[in-house]
Phi, psi and omega in degrees: 000131180269129183246333183237164179296324179297318178295323179295316178298319181294318180291323183286331182296115182058023168056235186274010178297150179300152181301319181298325180291316179300316180295324178296315179296319177298318177301316178301314184294332177279321183294317188302313179298325181294313180293320182298329179295327184267319183204098181301327181298312178296319178300324179296316179294322177297319178300317179299315180294323177296319180294321177299323177300317180296326176291318181297331181260029185301330180280346175275323180201132179303132190294347183302316185286303180294320178296322178295321178297318178296320180293317179298316179298320179299321179292317179299323180281000179065029173287340171202166181253160175304326178295321177300317180295317180297315180298316180296320179293317180298322179299328183256019182302322177302324178292320179296316177298320179300315180295315184296317189256322183291316180297320176295322178297318179298326178304322182277003175249011191294325180297317178295318180295317180295319178300312183293311185286334175296318178299316180296313183299319184280335183268331177268100187275339179281121180294325179297313180295319179297318180295316176300320180297315178297314183294312182292319179299316178297320179295313182297313181294321181294334179291335184246336180255243173203155188298322182295319179297314180297319178297319177301323179296309184291330175295314180301317180296313183295319177299321178297312178300312183298317181299320180298309183289317182298323180297318180289314183296327183264006180076047177073021175291140183264353180265102183287346182277345184253130178258004184300328181272358181275117180301153180304328181301327184263351186300315182296319177297321181294318179296320178295322179293321176299315179297321178299312181291323178302314182294319178297319180296319180290321175299317180294318181296316178295324177302323179296328177286321179299320179277328184297332182283343193279328187233166183289345178258358184296320179222153182304320182290334178300317181296320179296314180297315180298321180295315180294321184277344182076030181265134174274179187305304184294319180298318178300313180303314182292323179298325183268344192303323183294343175254312187293324182289313174302321180295320178300313180298312181295322177300317180290323176295319177301318178304312180298313183297317181298320180287326181284329183264333183078015179288156172056032175088009179262180173095348180297134182257165177285114183298154182300316182293321179293318178301318179297318178298314180294322177294318177297318179299314181296318180293314181295319180297320180294318182291324186262359183291124182282167177301321181296318179292322177297318179295326179295320179295320177298314179300315180297323177295318179295316179296321176299320177295317176301319179301311182296315180295314182296319179288318181297325180266000178054049181289338179196173174300144181307323179297321178293320177295324176300319177296321176300317179299316179301312182298311183294313185294324180279320183297323185261004174238009173080016178268098185236354180278139184300319183292330178287325177289324183300327181300330183295335185267354184296325183285319190274325189293321174301319179291325177299316178297318178298322181296323178294322174299318178300320178295330176294320177294320177297323178299323177295316179302317182288317183296324182266000180053048184296332183266352184303316179302325179294316180298314181299320181293315182298322183288354176282350179259171182224166173061216183298327179298316178298316179298316181295320179292323175300314179301311183293315181296317177297321180296311182295314180293329177291328176296325183277317186252236183224133187296330179294315180294314181301314180298320180298314180297312185291316182292329177293318179295316182292322178298319179298320178295319180294316180295331179276358179080016183278337178226157180276170177296323179298318177295319180302313179298313182297318180289325177297321177295318178298319181294314182296312181288325179295322181280339183266327189267299181295341183293352177290352184297325183227154179298331180281354179289325182227140182301324181296320179292317180296322178297318178296316181299319185264007180283168177294339182288321188306310179292332180295319183258012177058048179258096181267173177302311182299319180293323177297318179298315180296314183289333178277342187306309181298323176296317180302314182294305185294317182289318182294316180294317177300316179300317180294315180295320179294320178297319186285318188258336184255352183286000000 
């Protein structure tokens, strides 16, 4: 019970977050001005680590509020300016549009996606084969579409599966976040189902990285690198193939080994009782599906095809295509009320706001040149050693920061050196390949390395299946090791 105004302020600050977490954020906010007075560069690095902490504690408190407070303080301390944040945000406006409209567009395709993936899930009984299917499909789609769109699809599917079983297990309860209504008899099945979905989500998320590195449209930084280098679609694919193809093979082999051994939180199978529930749901849904509902699934399938073709042929920015999906899917399925359309944006907009806060932290990194010493050190080496160090440095910094930003900084620095005549065209090509593969492959180590991973961590699905920052890091670890080492060996020996 709150009795005083001071207690009310204390309770309201960061809401239901634990007291220790609130005190930690307050400590950060007090520490930063003190450090900034003595050394802004050190303060910048401390700020980056503090922001990573807020991401790691995403299940304790959504990172938008504590991360936002840190970002605002950084601007007040002049570690970056509001103009820097605006420029950084504007630079990434296509990603923001993609989040706002594409994720909402996928929401209006959920019946078709749930129908399709339910059939796949129930007919493919081998967990190893199912995991490979998820990973390879995500890789293939990410090579032609984009990782965030593919991630939005697999999140929508998983939420649908989870909702179906949780509703049955809890006796038709509509709150998927509460297990209080789930009888003890079903608790063990529910935990196993969560583990099953966690592993599929991580295989799919890593799959987006496996495919994202291969083509110029796979990740936002790929397009930037291709533009600077003057590489077309096929040329880009071929330039990366000696690294991206071995990494793809090793990634899929890693997927198989993890499922067969059950290491690092993988290997959970679809329980018999859960399968029965999903089969009953599929059978009942098929029997009771009206002509109108069937026509909606057909329309959504056609719109999904339009989405794939439009993205594959790059007819417009992904965000604009997402808006097209919203218009087509709602117009032809009878969704015309504003409140029904509004639900589609609930998932994406909090993450969009968080991403802008992230851009504020990136603006601080850029304003204080936090990565410059690393670049200067790497350039003191030559030949294959330099390429390997570029790959490693980009990978490590992408784990800490954001792979798009790291790639932008590095390719700009290398372009400036080439234009100044300090390196040859052959060196320029080799370093561009190192930058692209370095920012795409080792960055799977942490959720902040890739926007798709961060989106999964902060999605409504993550708390449902108990997917925390730490658990994501642990589950990504074997992939990080095998893929990063393969990438390095391929760069050194096959380049």
